[in-house]
C-alpha positions as CSV (number, residue, x, y, z in Angstrom):
1,M,6.9,-94.1,-64.8
2,S,3.8,-93.8,-67.2
3,A,2.9,-89.8,-67.3
4,E,-0.6,-90.5,-64.9
5,H,2.2,-91.3,-62.3
6,E,4.3,-88.4,-62.6
7,S,5.0,-86.4,-59.2
8,L,3.5,-83.0,-59.6
9,S,4.2,-79.5,-58.2
10,Y,2.1,-76.3,-58.3
11,R,4.7,-74.9,-60.5
12,A,3.7,-77.6,-63.3
13,A,0.4,-77.0,-62.3
14,G,0.8,-73.2,-63.8
15,V,1.7,-71.6,-60.5
16,D,4.9,-70.1,-59.8
17,I,5.0,-69.5,-55.8
18,D,8.6,-67.4,-56.1
19,A,7.6,-65.1,-58.8
20,G,4.9,-64.5,-56.3
21,N,7.1,-64.3,-53.3
22,E,9.5,-61.9,-56.2
23,V,6.7,-59.3,-56.4
24,V,6.0,-59.0,-52.4
25,E,9.2,-58.2,-52.5
26,R,10.0,-56.0,-55.1
27,I,6.2,-54.2,-53.9
28,K,7.3,-53.6,-50.0
29,P,9.3,-50.3,-50.6
30,L,7.2,-48.8,-52.9
31,V,3.8,-50.2,-50.0
32,K,5.6,-48.6,-47.2
33,R,6.0,-45.2,-48.9
34,T,2.4,-45.3,-48.5
35,F,1.8,-45.7,-44.7
36,T,0.3,-42.9,-42.1
37,P,0.9,-43.1,-38.5
38,G,-2.6,-45.2,-38.4
39,V,-1.0,-48.5,-40.1
40,M,0.0,-50.7,-37.0
41,A,1.9,-53.8,-39.4
42,G,3.7,-54.2,-42.2
43,L,2.5,-55.7,-45.5
44,G,2.3,-59.3,-45.5
45,G,0.4,-60.9,-42.0
46,F,-2.8,-62.4,-42.6
47,G,-5.3,-59.3,-41.7
48,A,-3.8,-55.4,-42.3
49,L,-4.4,-53.4,-38.8
50,F,-5.1,-49.7,-38.5
51,D,-5.5,-47.6,-35.6
52,L,-8.2,-45.1,-35.2
53,A,-8.2,-43.7,-31.6
54,G,-7.5,-40.0,-31.4
55,R,-8.1,-39.2,-34.8
56,Y,-11.6,-38.3,-34.4
57,K,-14.4,-38.0,-31.7
58,E,-17.6,-39.3,-33.9
59,P,-15.7,-41.5,-36.8
60,V,-18.7,-42.4,-39.2
61,L,-16.7,-44.5,-41.3
62,V,-17.4,-44.5,-45.3
63,S,-16.7,-47.8,-47.3
64,G,-15.9,-47.9,-51.1
65,T,-15.1,-50.8,-53.6
66,D,-14.7,-50.6,-57.9
67,G,-12.4,-51.5,-61.2
68,V,-11.3,-50.1,-64.1
69,G,-13.6,-51.6,-66.4
70,T,-12.3,-52.5,-69.7
71,K,-10.3,-49.8,-69.4
72,L,-8.0,-52.9,-68.5
73,K,-8.4,-53.8,-72.0
74,L,-6.7,-51.0,-73.5
75,A,-3.7,-50.7,-71.1
76,Q,-3.1,-54.4,-71.9
77,M,-3.8,-53.5,-75.4
78,L,-0.9,-50.7,-75.7
79,N,1.7,-52.3,-72.9
80,R,0.9,-49.1,-70.1
81,H,0.4,-50.8,-66.9
82,A,2.4,-48.3,-64.6
83,T,-1.1,-46.1,-64.5
84,I,-3.8,-48.5,-64.1
85,G,-3.4,-48.8,-60.7
86,I,-4.0,-44.6,-59.8
87,D,-7.4,-45.4,-62.2
88,L,-8.2,-47.7,-59.3
89,V,-7.2,-45.9,-56.4
90,G,-9.1,-43.0,-57.7
91,M,-12.4,-44.7,-58.3
92,C,-12.5,-45.5,-54.8
93,V,-11.1,-42.9,-53.3
94,N,-13.0,-40.2,-55.0
95,D,-16.7,-42.2,-54.8
96,V,-15.8,-42.1,-50.5
97,L,-14.7,-38.2,-50.5
98,V,-18.5,-37.7,-51.6
99,Q,-20.2,-37.7,-48.5
100,G,-16.9,-36.1,-47.0
101,A,-14.3,-38.4,-45.9
102,E,-10.6,-39.5,-46.1
103,S,-9.4,-42.3,-47.1
104,L,-7.8,-44.1,-44.9
105,F,-6.7,-47.9,-46.1
106,F,-6.8,-49.4,-49.4
107,L,-6.0,-53.0,-50.4
108,D,-6.1,-53.8,-54.4
109,Y,-6.5,-57.6,-55.6
110,F,-5.1,-58.5,-58.9
111,A,-5.5,-61.9,-60.4
112,T,-3.8,-63.3,-63.9
113,G,-3.6,-66.7,-65.4
114,K,0.4,-66.2,-65.1
115,L,2.1,-64.0,-63.0
116,D,4.3,-61.4,-65.0
117,V,6.7,-60.1,-61.9
118,E,7.2,-56.5,-64.6
119,T,3.8,-56.6,-65.5
120,T,2.3,-57.2,-61.6
121,V,5.0,-54.8,-60.2
122,A,3.9,-51.4,-62.2
123,V,0.4,-52.0,-62.0
124,V,0.6,-51.6,-57.9
125,G,3.5,-49.3,-58.2
126,G,0.2,-47.1,-59.7
127,I,-1.9,-48.5,-56.6
128,A,0.9,-47.0,-54.6
129,R,1.3,-43.6,-56.5
130,G,-2.2,-43.6,-56.4
131,C,-2.2,-43.9,-52.9
132,E,-0.1,-41.3,-52.0
133,L,-2.0,-38.9,-54.4
134,A,-5.0,-39.5,-51.5
135,G,-2.9,-39.5,-48.2
136,C,-4.1,-43.5,-47.7
137,A,-2.0,-46.6,-46.9
138,L,-1.6,-49.5,-49.3
139,I,-2.1,-51.6,-46.7
140,G,-2.6,-55.3,-47.6
141,G,-4.3,-57.3,-51.3
142,E,-4.3,-60.2,-53.0
143,T,-2.2,-61.4,-55.3
144,A,-3.7,-64.0,-57.5
145,E,-2.3,-66.8,-60.1
146,M,-5.1,-68.9,-61.6
147,P,-3.7,-70.7,-65.1
148,D,-6.8,-71.2,-67.6
149,M,-8.6,-68.4,-66.5
150,Y,-7.4,-65.8,-68.2
151,P,-6.1,-65.4,-71.0
152,P,-1.8,-65.3,-71.7
153,G,-0.9,-61.7,-71.3
154,E,-4.8,-60.4,-69.2
155,Y,-5.1,-59.7,-65.4
156,D,-8.2,-58.4,-63.7
157,L,-7.7,-55.7,-61.1
158,A,-10.4,-54.3,-58.7
159,G,-9.9,-51.9,-55.6
160,F,-11.6,-51.6,-51.8
161,C,-10.7,-48.1,-49.4
162,V,-12.4,-47.3,-46.3
163,G,-12.5,-43.3,-45.5
164,A,-14.1,-41.6,-42.4
165,V,-15.4,-37.9,-41.4
166,E,-16.7,-36.8,-38.5
167,K,-20.7,-37.6,-37.9
168,A,-21.2,-33.9,-37.4
169,A,-19.5,-33.0,-40.8
170,L,-20.6,-36.0,-42.9
171,I,-22.1,-34.4,-46.3
172,D,-24.9,-36.2,-47.7
173,G,-26.4,-33.7,-50.0
174,A,-29.7,-32.8,-47.4
175,A,-28.8,-29.4,-47.1
176,I,-28.7,-29.1,-51.4
177,G,-31.8,-26.4,-52.0
178,A,-33.1,-24.6,-55.5
179,G,-30.4,-21.7,-56.3
180,D,-27.6,-23.4,-55.0
181,A,-24.3,-23.1,-57.6
182,I,-23.1,-26.5,-58.8
183,I,-19.3,-26.4,-59.7
184,G,-17.8,-29.1,-61.9
185,I,-14.3,-29.3,-61.5
186,A,-12.3,-31.1,-64.7
187,S,-11.2,-34.6,-65.5
188,S,-8.2,-35.7,-66.3
189,G,-10.1,-37.3,-69.9
190,P,-12.8,-40.4,-69.9
191,H,-11.0,-41.7,-66.6
192,S,-11.9,-45.3,-66.2
193,N,-15.4,-45.1,-67.7
194,G,-16.6,-45.4,-71.2
195,Y,-14.5,-47.8,-71.9
196,S,-16.7,-50.5,-73.2
197,L,-18.0,-47.8,-76.0
198,I,-14.6,-46.1,-76.4
199,R,-13.3,-49.3,-77.3
200,K,-15.5,-50.2,-79.9
201,I,-14.9,-46.6,-81.8
202,V,-11.5,-46.7,-81.6
203,A,-11.9,-50.6,-83.3
204,R,-14.1,-48.5,-86.1
205,A,-11.7,-46.4,-86.9
206,G,-9.4,-49.1,-87.3
207,I,-6.7,-47.7,-84.9
208,T,-4.3,-50.8,-83.4
209,P,-1.0,-50.5,-82.1
210,D,0.6,-51.3,-84.9
211,N,-0.5,-48.6,-88.0
212,G,0.2,-45.3,-85.1
213,G,-3.5,-44.4,-85.2
214,F,-2.6,-44.2,-81.5
215,E,-0.6,-41.7,-82.2
216,L,-3.4,-38.9,-83.8
217,D,-2.4,-35.5,-82.5
218,L,-5.2,-34.4,-80.0
219,G,-4.2,-30.6,-79.3
220,G,-0.9,-31.4,-78.2
221,V,-2.0,-35.4,-76.6
222,T,-1.7,-38.3,-78.7
223,L,-4.8,-40.2,-78.7
224,A,-2.7,-42.9,-76.7
225,D,-1.7,-40.8,-73.9
226,A,-5.4,-38.9,-73.7
227,L,-7.0,-42.8,-73.6
228,M,-4.9,-43.5,-71.0
229,A,-4.9,-41.1,-69.0
230,P,-4.9,-41.2,-65.2
231,T,-8.5,-40.4,-63.0
232,T,-7.8,-37.4,-61.7
233,I,-7.7,-37.7,-57.4
234,Y,-9.8,-35.3,-56.3
235,V,-9.4,-36.0,-52.3
236,K,-6.4,-33.9,-51.0
237,P,-7.8,-30.3,-52.9
238,V,-11.0,-31.4,-51.8
239,L,-11.0,-32.0,-48.2
240,E,-8.5,-28.8,-47.9
241,L,-11.7,-27.3,-49.4
242,L,-13.6,-28.5,-47.0
243,R,-12.3,-27.1,-44.2
244,Q,-12.5,-23.4,-45.8
245,Q,-16.2,-23.4,-46.0
246,A,-19.5,-25.0,-46.1
247,V,-20.3,-27.5,-48.9
248,H,-23.9,-28.9,-49.6
249,G,-23.3,-31.7,-51.7
250,M,-20.9,-33.5,-54.2
251,A,-20.8,-35.8,-57.1
252,H,-17.6,-38.4,-58.3
253,I,-18.9,-38.6,-62.3
254,T,-18.3,-41.9,-63.2
255,G,-20.6,-44.4,-65.2
256,G,-24.2,-42.8,-65.9
257,G,-21.9,-39.4,-66.7
258,L,-23.6,-36.3,-65.9
259,K,-26.4,-37.2,-66.2
260,E,-27.1,-39.8,-64.2
261,N,-24.5,-38.9,-61.5
262,I,-25.5,-35.9,-59.8
263,I,-29.0,-36.0,-59.7
264,R,-28.1,-39.1,-56.8
265,V,-27.7,-36.8,-54.2
266,V,-30.3,-34.0,-54.6
267,P,-33.0,-34.5,-52.9
268,D,-36.5,-35.7,-54.1
269,G,-38.3,-32.6,-55.3
270,L,-35.5,-30.6,-56.2
271,G,-33.8,-31.0,-60.3
272,I,-30.6,-29.5,-61.8
273,A,-30.5,-27.6,-64.5
274,L,-26.6,-27.7,-67.0
275,D,-25.6,-25.2,-69.1
276,S,-23.1,-26.7,-72.3
277,A,-22.0,-23.8,-73.1
278,S,-19.8,-23.4,-69.7
279,W,-16.9,-25.6,-70.7
280,T,-15.8,-26.4,-74.0
281,L,-15.7,-29.9,-74.3
282,P,-12.3,-31.4,-74.5
283,P,-10.0,-32.8,-77.6
284,V,-10.7,-37.0,-76.3
285,F,-14.5,-36.7,-75.7
286,D,-14.9,-34.0,-79.1
287,W,-13.2,-37.2,-81.2
288,L,-14.9,-39.4,-79.6
289,Q,-18.4,-38.2,-80.3
290,R,-17.3,-37.2,-83.5
291,E,-15.7,-40.3,-84.9
292,G,-18.3,-43.2,-83.3
293,N,-20.6,-40.8,-84.3
294,V,-22.6,-40.9,-80.0
295,A,-25.4,-38.7,-80.1
296,R,-25.3,-36.1,-77.9
297,E,-27.7,-37.5,-74.8
298,E,-25.7,-40.8,-75.2
299,M,-22.3,-38.6,-74.5
300,W,-23.9,-37.3,-71.5
301,R,-25.0,-40.3,-69.8
302,T,-21.7,-42.9,-70.8
303,F,-18.7,-39.9,-70.1
304,N,-18.1,-37.2,-67.5
305,C,-17.1,-35.1,-70.5
306,G,-14.2,-33.3,-68.9
307,I,-16.3,-33.2,-65.8
308,G,-14.7,-35.7,-63.3
309,Y,-16.3,-34.3,-59.8
310,V,-18.9,-32.0,-59.2
311,V,-19.1,-30.0,-55.8
312,I,-22.6,-28.4,-54.6
313,V,-23.1,-25.0,-52.3
314,G,-25.3,-22.3,-51.4
315,A,-25.1,-19.2,-54.4
316,D,-23.6,-16.9,-52.4
317,Q,-20.2,-19.2,-51.4
318,R,-20.0,-19.4,-55.5
319,D,-17.4,-17.1,-56.4
320,S,-15.3,-17.8,-52.4
321,T,-15.2,-21.9,-54.1
322,L,-14.1,-21.2,-57.4
323,A,-11.5,-19.0,-55.9
324,A,-10.5,-21.9,-53.2
325,L,-10.4,-24.1,-56.0
326,A,-8.6,-22.6,-58.3
327,A,-5.9,-21.7,-55.2
328,L,-5.8,-25.3,-54.6
329,G,-5.1,-26.1,-58.8
330,L,-7.9,-27.2,-59.9
331,D,-10.0,-25.9,-62.9
332,A,-13.2,-25.4,-62.0
333,R,-16.3,-23.4,-63.4
334,T,-20.3,-22.9,-62.7
335,I,-21.9,-25.2,-64.7
336,G,-25.5,-25.2,-63.5
337,E,-28.1,-25.0,-60.6
338,V,-30.4,-26.4,-58.7
339,V,-33.7,-25.9,-59.7
340,P,-37.3,-27.6,-58.9
341,A,-38.0,-30.9,-60.1
342,R,-40.6,-30.2,-62.7
343,G,-42.8,-33.6,-63.4
344,D,-40.6,-36.3,-63.2
345,E,-37.9,-34.8,-65.4
346,R,-34.8,-33.9,-63.0
347,V,-32.2,-33.5,-65.1
348,A,-31.9,-30.7,-68.3
349,I,-28.8,-29.8,-69.3
350,V,-29.4,-27.2,-72.5
């Protein structure tokens, strides 16, 4: 039989159905640990079911979707796959949290050219862990093996979550007023933003996995650990804060950094004044700024600079909010205040 008439199979075309089935079987116990009372079906159905009955009086659904950007390239370079899924969950659930919503369920999308079972299970295991930290259920997803779409060893990752909040408790920033305190909550590092610039800086510094550069000590943490530290998931402590007192607005500090994210929730006619001396730039950001000769303005609009989440409260609630956040295990401090806008310039960082 000539080659053009050989019997072909999906495996011969580069898709291993058996490997996909093995992944599903191995992640089932990881996924099951994330299930909450609203989950109505196990993993493997065509659609995922979640029952809202009895949870809310007037529920408003809040959805979010995101990826982890080119932090994936660093994870693949360092062969570190166990925590990138936490980043994926964090980027989605922290966004949904901004409006006061608790994340109910999460779905992921994992795509690669050739399925590596160990890598895939490690990534999904991180997603499951992120869901546990957020208190949401991982109720579905898609694992796609697509030959010729990705170079060997590479994969792509995206996520989607749905949350809910009582309509009366929805936080939209409308209550924000001049004089309100801006409280910043510490990040674990760059989270999942600015990694195209980070990788450029790493390359300029001549650092590779083979020359020991990633073992550079940054205040007791290696450069590799600092750059791969998973995104902090703020959901549980912040939801507890919302049960304790009034919050006027919140912001998740992602792409655009401190300069462009906080102002997104502040009403027109108002601005923000941030005091950069109110916190110390963590060592990893200090290294990035120095090694990359990154301008101060570029740092503020690219990275979170050590502040991963912001809560805005009335000035009379500042001290109680700081005390509550400390009791909830979060490192927080006042980093500025809401001020009347001055023309088109609504953000000042001094």
